[in-house]
Every structure is written in structure tokens, then in C-alpha cells.
Steps between C-alpha positions, in 0.01 A plus 500: 500500500161603644433285806803286447791550735846362469688561824868420469744460785847354505602277790659684787620320809383781720136440395461223756596742774185702432259209552239520776582851601144622429187363649293294261227685310143406584420166344215493247147391584418150388166432331249277673561139408827569323793261479820668625846365407853633547776416258877518552790375288877473522479550874726237658823704529539461878607865491356801678312593185292179526407586861429860404246393235352245745455775765329721243274213397416441865396854567308518175317178573413596853337815364273304263137455601553126487807274475604374155377157404853400412832593340652419164871425525642560150825313509863554600371426848845439650837628376842417637488127556446296812150390393562136420249360750178575689711534818693810385484782757424734217142369486434658836690827453434558129141389486315418827641795696536746211134461396337406833189296526335754726503752211485271199284208612401377160683255274822618328472354153855469358659426169868432415745754357837444339681555828283241667661248269850649481600601852519156667473156336162365596358832613196473279416161657547646847246773419255241375557282800461784755140543380433137607618531861278291728476781751365734230615825352365796307766431232286348219659330200320182410697454182723699260185612333138505624162667477319720753136606482444767765301512714399133504131586486395729211860573388578836348842412365674195360876507555720269303836479681774386264870423498683707236846354577541355155835372380592783254384767746697377801800390293540859375483635858722242669733395219800399715296314761303327230818316397500331840136401549158559345321792665169501317192293425558190293368501143242243609382722783474800274301312235263366767459846649415661166247228420350551845492880458320481165247257643434728800462805276243313295302405806233697691657780700412784738414849360874587517801290405864568597804298403778534755859416409840617614651629177328792322356458155558870412718725716666837517758353741856388431398143405282648222223289345528124550504373144386147582199633686419747228508222244327220696302653785378835372289343221317281755427804717351685204305206353339403830438847644733531801448832680838528677839341481678556829873441550826621648865430410577863427536677832249776453129572463346517156168516313512458121219501252623361168317633196260251364512273805212433743734403782643753745865414578600576861833456678533503876863426568584758761477273800850536640776422254719787371320712246558500129484772237196582287542486122265639232416179311128583493280797568402444860203588719740474793858385548708592800801340670372506855459266793140403553214255439161480336141480621219338296136564590255300294122480471287341232503813291828669575870419569708778648882463523706742706877536515601606855853604605669385821373805686137417416471767234277434205712532184262386231165327465278379217171317474376251249163353418420148381461629143867612510437874526744671730588847633740648751341602828 
């Protein structure tokens, strides 16, 4: 498979016991003037594995030459219920304390995952409302979908943060619960979002564009490809030249390059929920069931994405140029 690597691991409950036993490897140098972002998905388990990944992120971040400009929170932000309001104690323990401001001072740009709809009635509204607290918070979710151009002056990347909790996708995942209450975007919301997304993709953008959604378009995880996103979203990514689609949902780290597609498909779902098996749906540049997170370093002429495990070890990295050329590094 030449450079391509497919690393397969089955879930083992003992894996979590090995987290944070090694010191973090030296963090990479960051280019002058680069935009640095961390990304983490499927993290809100309230289990030791979430804290282990957070500790690894803390050590990794403290070793960087400069703090990251912000974090991308890729959905399934809180599992297990109890998140029906902005006053839930889980906000402090599972967000403010777990990812402390002293280490991660920048905004934490969040999107919704299926469990953010399904765990507690009204949880998605609580997550939107928490971002509006008068006293302020790093938790940033101005709407279910929104645009970021970073940095504000001379942006190097346009991020289109979307909600992929569409009716057929979430109904298939939460079939029994779906009989009791809707746990997805309304049809009107979805139509409005897709019209907004196409308009944004047709507009002037930074040298790099990433679309960020919870569910994967293509995946070697147990949820497989998401048919609705393959049918409706993937053509937009291709037509309008999106460099990266970044998601979670499968509890692993992946990097897929689909033949004939400009877009790199990345999954960063190892934030703290129990791991899931890797399948061989596609030839993969990297696919491993492991706790961890991702680090994006972006300049006007290069985007580098690194998958890092909970011990701070670099597992995989690739770089991409504005003209869609890429290589592992």
C-alpha cells in the first residue's frame, strides 16, 4: 500500500488503563504567523478516559511554542444526561475544569452531535444558551451552524460549522427514543442550513476551507459511510473545493483520501467515549481506534493536521496545499 497505513485495533477495556503513563513527546514547532487549532470529538463521557485525554492535551499544549488560538468541539459534547440547562454542574466539571482556561484560553467552537440531542430533552438548547451567558464563557456556539474566518485579519482558513443531525441519520441511531420525541434538526432547519452552506461555499473564502460536522461522510468505523452526507454533502465539497471535512461520531482517529475527491476526510472521535472497532470500508491513510485528539497548524500556503494520542504521541500527520496536493509528513 506504499505510504498508506491501515492500523486496526479492536476495543479493549484495558486500553484506558495505559493512558498517560508516558511523558508527552516533544510538541512540534509552529511556523511564524501560523494559526493553531486543536480538535476533539465524542469527548463528553464524564469517565476517566475523558480526563486522560484532557491531561494529554494539556501537556501537549503547554509544550507548544504558543497556545492554540482555539479548539474545535466536534459534537457528542455530553453523554449521560443531566444537561437540560445552563446551570448543570456538568458544565464546570466536564468543560470548564476539564479543559481549563489557563491552558486553553481561546474560544471553544462547538457543534452538536446526536447525543447532544438525544441524552436529555432540551440539551441542544442548553448548549446554545450556555454560549450566551452574560458572564461570558469560552464555549462558543452562536447557532446550530455558523461560519468562522480565522484569524479575523488576513484569515488563512474558512471553517463552516454545520449540524449533521438530520432526521434519517438520527432516527437510524436512536430508533426507540425517536418514537417518543424528535431528536434532530427540523426539515426547515436542514433546508435553511443547506441553502446557507451552498451560499457560503460560493462566496469569497480564505486559502483553505474546512467543513466541520459531527457525522462522518466516509468512515472506516462501525457507523460506516453516512449515506445522506455522501449523497447531499459530498457533491458540494467537491464542486466548491473544500480541503478538509472534519468530523467525529466514530470513536477513533482516521484520515481517508477517497479516489477522485479533492477533500481529505478526517475523523477525530477519540476524545473520551469508549472506543469502537475499525473496519476496512476504504483504503485508509490512517485509521486507529485510540483515545486522542487532533492538531491543525495553518498558514497561507500549508495546512498540517496531526493525530495525537492521549499520551502526546504523534500517530499520523499530513499536509495539504491550497491547490489540494497532499502528502504524509
